[in-house]
C-alpha positions as CSV (number, residue, x, y, z in Angstrom):
1,M,7.0,-8.5,52.6
2,A,10.8,-8.2,52.6
3,S,12.7,-8.7,55.8
4,A,13.9,-5.8,57.9
5,K,17.5,-6.8,57.0
6,L,18.8,-9.1,54.3
7,T,22.4,-10.3,53.5
8,A,23.7,-9.8,50.0
9,L,27.1,-9.7,48.2
10,L,28.6,-6.3,47.7
11,S,31.7,-5.6,45.7
12,F,34.6,-3.7,47.4
13,L,38.1,-2.7,46.4
14,S,40.4,-5.5,47.5
15,D,42.7,-4.7,50.5
16,I,46.0,-5.8,48.8
17,P,49.6,-4.6,49.1
18,R,49.5,-3.1,45.6
19,Y,47.5,-0.1,46.7
20,R,50.0,0.8,49.3
21,T,52.5,1.9,46.6
22,E,50.3,2.2,43.5
23,K,47.2,4.4,43.1
24,P,44.1,2.6,41.7
25,F,43.1,3.8,38.2
26,Y,41.2,3.0,35.1
27,E,41.7,4.4,31.6
28,L,39.4,4.6,28.7
29,R,41.2,5.0,25.4
30,R,40.1,7.0,22.4
31,P,40.2,5.3,19.0
32,P,42.5,6.9,16.4
33,A,41.0,8.9,13.6
34,G,39.6,6.7,10.9
35,F,39.5,3.6,13.1
36,D,37.3,1.0,11.4
37,Y,35.6,-1.4,13.9
38,E,34.5,-3.7,11.0
39,T,38.0,-4.5,9.7
40,A,40.0,-4.1,13.0
41,T,41.9,-7.1,14.2
42,E,41.4,-8.6,17.7
43,A,44.7,-7.0,18.8
44,E,43.6,-3.6,17.6
45,L,40.2,-3.9,19.4
46,E,42.0,-5.0,22.5
47,S,44.2,-1.9,22.4
48,L,41.0,0.2,22.9
49,A,39.8,-1.7,25.9
50,K,39.7,-0.2,29.3
51,K,43.0,-0.4,31.1
52,D,43.1,-0.6,34.9
53,N,44.8,-2.0,38.0
54,L,41.6,-2.6,39.8
55,E,40.9,-5.7,41.9
56,F,37.6,-6.2,43.6
57,S,36.3,-8.8,46.1
58,E,32.8,-9.6,47.2
59,Q,31.7,-9.6,50.8
60,D,28.5,-10.8,52.5
61,V,27.0,-7.6,54.0
62,P,23.8,-7.1,56.1
63,I,21.7,-4.4,54.4
64,G,18.9,-2.8,56.4
65,N,15.5,-2.0,54.8
66,I,14.6,1.7,55.5
67,R,11.0,1.3,54.3
68,G,8.8,2.9,56.9
69,R,11.6,4.8,58.6
70,E,12.9,6.9,55.8
71,A,12.7,10.1,58.0
72,N,15.5,8.7,60.2
73,F,18.1,9.1,57.4
74,R,19.0,12.7,56.5
75,L,21.3,13.9,53.7
76,E,23.3,16.2,56.0
77,T,24.2,13.5,58.5
78,C,24.0,10.1,56.7
79,G,24.9,11.3,53.2
80,F,21.6,10.2,51.7
81,E,17.9,10.5,52.1
82,I,14.6,9.5,50.3
83,V,12.5,12.4,49.1
84,H,9.0,12.3,47.6
85,H,9.2,13.9,44.1
86,A,7.2,12.9,41.1
87,S,8.8,13.1,37.7
88,R,7.4,13.3,34.2
89,L,10.1,10.9,33.1
90,T,8.6,7.5,33.9
91,D,9.8,5.0,31.3
92,R,13.0,4.1,29.4
93,L,11.1,4.7,26.1
94,M,11.0,8.4,27.0
95,M,14.8,8.7,26.9
96,S,14.9,11.3,24.1
97,A,17.3,14.2,24.3
98,E,14.3,16.5,25.0
99,A,13.1,14.2,27.8
100,I,16.6,14.0,29.4
101,Q,16.9,17.8,29.3
102,A,13.4,18.2,30.9
103,Y,14.5,15.8,33.6
104,K,17.6,17.8,34.3
105,N,15.4,20.9,34.7
106,E,13.2,19.0,37.1
107,T,16.2,17.9,39.1
108,E,17.6,21.5,39.3
109,E,14.2,22.7,40.7
110,L,14.4,19.9,43.3
111,L,18.0,20.7,44.3
112,Q,17.4,24.4,44.6
113,K,15.7,23.6,47.9
114,R,18.9,22.0,49.3
115,L,22.0,23.5,51.0
116,T,24.2,21.0,49.1
117,G,24.4,19.7,45.6
118,P,23.7,15.9,45.8
119,S,23.2,13.4,43.0
120,T,19.8,11.8,42.5
121,W,19.0,8.1,41.8
122,R,15.5,7.3,40.6
123,G,13.8,4.1,39.4
124,L,11.8,4.1,36.2
125,I,9.7,1.0,36.8
126,P,6.7,0.7,39.2
127,E,8.7,-1.1,41.9
128,I,12.4,-2.0,42.0
129,E,12.8,-5.5,43.5
130,D,16.1,-6.8,42.0
131,N,19.3,-4.9,41.6
132,P,18.2,-2.1,44.0
133,L,20.6,0.5,45.2
134,A,22.5,0.1,48.5
135,V,23.8,3.2,50.3
136,C,26.2,3.4,53.2
137,D,25.7,5.7,56.2
138,Y,28.5,8.2,56.1
139,R,28.8,8.1,59.9
140,T,30.0,4.5,59.8
141,V,32.7,5.0,57.1
142,D,36.3,5.4,58.4
143,N,38.8,7.5,56.5
144,G,40.8,4.4,55.8
145,D,37.9,2.8,54.0
146,L,38.2,5.3,51.2
147,I,40.9,4.9,48.6
148,A,41.3,7.7,46.0
149,G,41.7,6.5,42.4
150,D,42.4,8.2,39.1
151,R,39.7,8.1,36.3
152,L,41.4,8.7,32.9
153,I,39.2,9.4,29.9
154,P,40.3,11.0,26.6
155,T,39.0,14.4,27.5
156,R,40.0,14.8,31.1
157,I,41.5,13.3,34.2
158,G,39.3,12.9,37.3
159,E,39.3,11.2,40.7
160,I,36.9,8.8,42.4
161,Y,36.8,7.1,45.7
162,Y,36.8,3.3,46.0
163,V,35.5,1.7,49.2
164,R,37.2,-1.1,51.1
165,H,35.1,-3.4,53.3
166,N,34.8,-2.6,57.0
167,R,32.5,-4.5,59.3
168,N,31.6,-1.3,61.0
169,Q,29.9,0.1,57.9
170,K,26.1,0.1,57.9
171,W,24.4,-0.3,54.5
172,Y,20.7,0.3,53.7
173,W,18.2,-0.1,50.8
174,L,14.6,0.9,50.2
175,E,12.3,-2.1,49.6
176,K,10.1,-1.9,46.4
177,M,11.4,1.6,45.5
178,K,8.9,3.6,43.4
179,P,9.7,6.3,40.8
180,D,8.5,9.1,43.1
181,E,10.9,8.1,45.8
182,P,14.3,9.1,44.5
183,F,17.5,8.8,46.6
184,L,19.4,12.1,47.2
185,M,23.1,11.4,47.8
186,I,26.1,13.6,48.6
187,M,28.9,12.7,46.1
188,Y,31.5,15.1,47.5
189,D,31.5,18.2,49.8
190,S,34.7,20.2,49.9
191,D,33.6,22.1,53.0
192,G,35.0,19.4,55.4
193,G,32.5,20.4,58.2
194,K,30.8,18.1,60.7
195,G,28.2,16.8,58.2
196,A,28.3,14.0,55.7
197,L,30.9,14.6,52.9
198,L,29.9,11.7,50.6
199,C,27.8,8.6,50.2
200,P,29.2,5.2,49.1
201,H,26.6,3.4,47.0
202,I,26.3,0.3,44.8
203,S,23.6,-1.8,43.3
204,F,23.3,-5.5,44.4
205,Q,21.4,-8.6,43.5
206,N,18.6,-9.0,46.0
207,P,18.5,-12.7,47.1
208,E,14.8,-12.2,48.1
209,A,13.6,-10.9,44.8
210,P,11.1,-13.0,43.0
211,E,12.0,-14.7,39.7
212,T,9.4,-12.6,38.0
213,A,11.0,-9.4,39.2
214,Q,11.0,-6.7,36.4
215,E,14.4,-5.7,35.0
216,R,15.6,-2.6,36.8
217,V,15.6,0.7,34.9
218,S,16.9,3.8,36.6
219,I,18.4,7.2,36.0
220,E,21.1,9.0,38.0
221,T,22.1,12.7,37.9
222,R,25.2,14.4,39.3
223,T,25.2,18.0,40.2
224,I,27.9,20.5,41.1
225,V,26.8,23.4,43.3
226,I,29.1,26.2,44.4
227,T,27.9,27.8,47.6
228,R,29.2,31.1,49.1
229,R,30.2,30.5,52.7
230,E,28.8,33.8,53.8
231,E,25.3,33.0,52.3
232,E,25.4,29.6,54.0
233,R,26.3,31.2,57.4
234,L,23.5,33.7,57.1
235,L,21.0,31.0,56.3
236,S,22.3,28.9,59.2
237,D,21.8,31.9,61.5
238,H,18.3,32.4,60.2
239,I,17.4,28.8,60.8
240,S,18.8,28.9,64.3
241,S,16.8,31.9,65.2
242,C,13.5,30.4,64.1
């Protein structure tokens, strides 16, 4: 039986002077047409490597186990929650294009029941003991903990939040997570209302995991949902009148 709270190392963006004048970024470079990996020199291979200005540091962080009190953590307030939802995708050997598309369809059906469009994170082994997912309660995240960074890939430029450590943050995990207990997490909500706008999350090495723990296998989906404000208001009014 795992303890109610364990302490583990989590990786955070370092709080260094560089990021006061320079935006964090990482860049993935596309190889030129006709590039031959077999005959390329070390210098040519190095030129394709990821380029970044990122610096991370590890911190010992207490992580609470939410097993048995999952109902206390809701997507709208904390930025995450556990739902009970079985999937036909249960093994890494099923990772064909058809199986992935079927899983996307399952996820769409699940998220149609939500007011927001979160991502999902699901284990694909009977129980996850090592390298589980840690999630941070949005209510304990200060604005100053979030540092926007650029994500540059050959086809587009995006943005991602990196998290700096703050002792006020509260992190959680689910002991022995099963495939039918996926996390729902808000990745970003542009509404800016009173609810959770995002959910910092990261996997970690569980110091209490047995040496015989099975290697973690998991799948994550990310969904973009555009909601009309008028429809959301009408639904909110309906819920309030019930």
